[in-house]
Residue frames relative to the residue before (quaternion, step in Angstrom):
aa qw qx qy qz dx dy dz
X 1.0000 0.0000 0.0000 0.0000 0.00 0.00 0.00
X 0.4930 0.6567 -0.4504 0.3504 3.62 1.18 0.25
X 0.3543 -0.6793 0.5941 0.2452 3.53 -1.21 0.58
X 0.1707 -0.7964 0.5772 0.0589 3.56 -0.66 1.14
X 0.3095 -0.7693 0.5261 0.1886 3.62 -0.44 1.16
X 0.5916 -0.5610 0.4407 0.3755 3.57 -1.22 0.45
X 0.8362 0.2122 -0.1709 0.4760 3.54 -1.28 0.50
X 0.5575 0.5461 -0.4331 0.4510 3.57 0.92 0.94
X 0.2660 -0.7360 0.6002 0.1650 3.54 -1.28 0.44
X 0.1140 -0.8062 0.5805 0.0072 3.56 -0.86 1.03
X 0.0186 0.7919 -0.6096 0.0312 3.56 -1.13 0.68
X 0.6933 0.5032 -0.3541 0.3750 3.52 -1.32 0.29
X 0.2267 -0.7340 0.6216 0.1532 3.48 -1.42 0.12
X 0.4062 -0.3001 -0.7995 0.3253 1.61 -0.67 2.39
X 0.6035 -0.6009 0.3964 0.3428 3.55 -1.14 0.71
X 0.0290 -0.7652 0.6431 -0.0015 3.53 -1.10 0.86
X 0.5245 -0.6245 0.4688 0.3394 3.55 -1.12 0.64
X 0.1537 -0.8086 0.5645 0.0615 3.57 -0.78 1.06
X 0.8030 0.0442 -0.0317 0.5936 3.60 1.22 -0.31
X 0.1637 -0.7655 0.6151 0.0939 3.53 -1.21 0.64
X 0.7574 0.3389 -0.2581 0.4948 3.58 -1.19 0.37
X 0.3244 0.7677 -0.4838 0.2670 3.57 1.18 0.61
X 0.1141 -0.7565 0.6354 0.1047 3.54 -1.10 0.64
X 0.2250 -0.7556 0.5999 0.1362 3.55 -1.16 0.56
X 0.0870 -0.7965 0.5968 0.0432 3.53 -0.76 1.02
X 0.5806 -0.6581 0.3832 0.2880 3.53 -1.20 0.43
X 0.4838 0.6639 -0.4613 0.3353 3.64 1.16 0.13
X 0.5657 -0.5924 0.4567 0.3471 3.57 -1.21 0.54
X 0.2549 -0.8140 0.5075 0.1221 3.60 -0.79 0.96
X 0.7069 0.4299 -0.2824 0.4855 3.64 1.17 -0.14
X 0.5608 -0.2644 -0.7781 0.1006 1.67 -1.76 1.75
X 0.2839 -0.7686 0.5592 0.1262 3.56 -0.98 0.91
X 0.1381 -0.8106 0.5678 0.0381 3.58 -0.40 1.24
X 0.7052 -0.4505 0.3264 0.4395 3.59 -1.31 0.20
X 0.6279 0.5346 -0.3388 0.4530 3.60 1.00 -0.75
X 0.6379 0.5245 -0.3185 0.4653 3.57 1.04 -0.79
X 0.6306 0.5303 -0.3302 0.4604 3.57 0.98 -0.84
X 0.6701 0.4910 -0.3010 0.4683 3.59 0.87 -0.90
X 0.6615 0.5178 -0.3043 0.4492 3.56 0.95 -0.87
X 0.7564 0.3773 -0.1971 0.4966 3.59 1.05 -0.76
X 0.3708 0.7521 -0.4818 0.2546 3.60 1.25 0.06
X 0.7718 0.1087 -0.0726 0.6223 3.58 1.08 -0.72
X 0.2225 -0.7741 0.5836 0.1035 3.52 -1.03 0.84
X 0.4330 -0.7634 0.4186 0.2333 3.60 -0.62 1.09
X 0.7386 0.3828 -0.2141 0.5119 3.60 1.19 -0.24
X 0.3402 -0.7088 0.5692 0.2407 3.56 -1.21 0.46
X 0.1921 0.8418 -0.4810 0.1516 3.55 1.28 0.50
X 0.7932 0.3067 -0.1559 0.5025 3.60 0.98 -0.76
X 0.5566 0.5605 -0.4178 0.4488 3.61 1.16 0.38
X 0.0704 -0.8268 0.5573 -0.0294 3.52 -0.52 1.23
X 0.1474 -0.8104 0.5611 0.0814 3.60 -0.17 1.20
X 0.5442 -0.5816 0.4790 0.3690 3.54 -1.26 0.34
X 0.0835 0.7753 -0.6232 0.0595 3.57 -1.02 0.80
X 0.7811 -0.3440 0.2231 0.4709 3.58 -1.22 -0.28
X 0.6635 0.4977 -0.3103 0.4646 3.62 1.22 -0.33
X 0.5344 0.6483 -0.3971 0.3695 3.58 1.26 -0.25
X 0.2007 -0.7726 0.5949 0.0945 3.55 -0.95 0.94
X 0.2966 -0.7191 0.5908 0.2142 3.57 -0.86 0.87
X 0.5819 -0.5892 0.4214 0.3696 3.55 -1.13 0.60
X 0.6016 0.5636 -0.3491 0.4457 3.57 1.14 -0.61
X 0.6711 0.4891 -0.3058 0.4658 3.59 0.96 -0.83
X 0.6105 0.5297 -0.3480 0.4750 3.59 1.09 -0.69
X 0.6558 0.5175 -0.3071 0.4559 3.57 0.92 -0.93
X 0.6497 0.5164 -0.3181 0.4583 3.60 0.93 -0.89
X 0.6644 0.5098 -0.3022 0.4554 3.56 0.93 -0.94
X 0.6584 0.5067 -0.3127 0.4604 3.58 0.97 -0.84
X 0.6494 0.5169 -0.3158 0.4598 3.59 1.04 -0.76
X 0.6518 0.5169 -0.3134 0.4580 3.61 1.14 -0.61
X 0.5499 0.6128 -0.3997 0.4029 3.59 1.20 -0.47
X 0.4014 -0.7577 0.4760 0.1953 3.54 -0.93 0.95
X 0.8028 0.1590 -0.0847 0.5684 3.60 1.15 -0.42
X 0.6452 -0.5085 0.4016 0.4048 3.53 -1.30 0.31
X 0.6122 0.5577 -0.3400 0.4457 3.58 1.08 -0.72
X 0.6514 0.5111 -0.2999 0.4739 3.57 1.02 -0.85
X 0.6356 0.5223 -0.3194 0.4703 3.60 1.03 -0.82
X 0.6564 0.5183 -0.3040 0.4562 3.54 0.93 -0.94
X 0.6291 0.5354 -0.3242 0.4609 3.58 0.98 -0.84
X 0.6553 0.5047 -0.3025 0.4737 3.60 0.98 -0.90
X 0.6711 0.4947 -0.3031 0.4616 3.61 0.90 -0.88
X 0.6253 0.5171 -0.3368 0.4776 3.60 1.06 -0.68
X 0.6285 0.5283 -0.3365 0.4611 3.61 1.04 -0.73
X 0.6347 0.5067 -0.3292 0.4817 3.59 1.02 -0.75
X 0.6643 0.5159 -0.3026 0.4483 3.56 0.91 -0.91
X 0.6454 0.5282 -0.3192 0.4501 3.59 1.07 -0.69
X 0.5939 0.5376 -0.3658 0.4737 3.60 1.22 -0.38
X 0.1384 -0.8320 0.5356 0.0433 3.58 -0.48 1.19
X 0.3285 0.7113 -0.5438 0.3007 3.62 1.15 0.47
X 0.4532 -0.7150 0.4597 0.2685 3.57 -0.75 1.03
X 0.7099 0.4555 -0.2660 0.4667 3.58 1.10 -0.56
X 0.3390 0.7814 -0.4853 0.1974 3.60 1.18 0.18
X 0.7757 0.2718 -0.1706 0.5434 3.61 1.15 -0.49
X 0.2841 0.7606 -0.5391 0.2239 3.60 1.13 0.39
X 0.2785 -0.7585 0.5682 0.1556 3.55 -0.99 0.83
X 0.3860 -0.7351 0.5111 0.2223 3.56 -0.65 1.12
X 0.5106 -0.6361 0.4696 0.3379 3.58 -1.00 0.75
X 0.4360 -0.6963 0.5079 0.2591 3.55 -1.06 0.77
X 0.4854 -0.6157 0.5283 0.3258 3.52 -1.17 0.63
X 0.5472 -0.6185 0.4313 0.3633 3.60 -0.97 0.73
X 0.5062 -0.6513 0.4715 0.3117 3.54 -1.04 0.79
X 0.4198 -0.6871 0.5328 0.2602 3.53 -1.04 0.82
X 0.4031 -0.7025 0.5306 0.2500 3.53 -0.94 0.90
X 0.3518 -0.7067 0.5741 0.2175 3.51 -1.13 0.71
X 0.3880 -0.7754 0.4403 0.2332 3.59 -0.26 1.24
X 0.6360 0.5410 -0.3433 0.4301 3.60 0.97 -0.77
X 0.6818 0.4774 -0.2876 0.4738 3.57 0.91 -0.95
X 0.6239 0.5345 -0.3412 0.4568 3.60 1.01 -0.75
X 0.6562 0.5036 -0.3081 0.4699 3.57 0.96 -0.87
X 0.6413 0.5215 -0.3245 0.4599 3.59 1.00 -0.79
X 0.6541 0.5099 -0.3150 0.4615 3.58 0.96 -0.82
X 0.6377 0.5157 -0.3256 0.4705 3.60 0.98 -0.83
X 0.6518 0.5154 -0.3056 0.4650 3.58 0.96 -0.91
X 0.6425 0.5251 -0.3201 0.4571 3.59 0.97 -0.86
X 0.6510 0.5122 -0.3132 0.4646 3.61 0.95 -0.90
X 0.6595 0.5129 -0.3030 0.4585 3.55 0.94 -0.92
X 0.6670 0.5004 -0.3025 0.4618 3.61 0.91 -0.90
X 0.6441 0.5138 -0.3205 0.4673 3.58 0.97 -0.82
X 0.6369 0.5222 -0.3194 0.4687 3.58 1.02 -0.80
X 0.6577 0.5016 -0.3071 0.4707 3.60 0.95 -0.85
X 0.6515 0.5150 -0.3153 0.4592 3.58 0.97 -0.85
X 0.6457 0.5137 -0.3206 0.4652 3.60 0.96 -0.82
X 0.6664 0.5026 -0.2920 0.4670 3.54 0.92 -0.97
X 0.6572 0.5054 -0.3031 0.4699 3.57 0.98 -0.88
X 0.6355 0.5361 -0.3192 0.4547 3.60 1.04 -0.77
X 0.6515 0.5069 -0.3133 0.4694 3.60 1.05 -0.72
X 0.6341 0.5434 -0.3272 0.4422 3.62 1.05 -0.74
X 0.6773 0.5182 -0.2989 0.4283 3.59 0.98 -0.81
X 0.6191 0.5769 -0.3482 0.4032 3.66 1.11 -0.53
């Protein structure tokens, strides 16, 4: 259920973003020596960086449009129109704004942790 922004690298389980502003080029990377790493540390072109713009389609908007189609033929026509668009950023995923913390819930969670800690400590004293 995570939204993965374009030009990012993710790793781990659960997955976490480990790098942003990543580009992917088509050269073979193995075996990758220290000299290769230094040579590829910066890439002189923005050929593989696809920002969101007016041509970018969110997956949600595609889903909504497909649900509005009245027939399979209409859906197919829409999907062919998307396929005919050769803009590389047509499916770029915009980064999500960080979620705002709810101060009341955060305070309740802290209080719960503190109470549980006190109860555990008190339980050990009585034994």
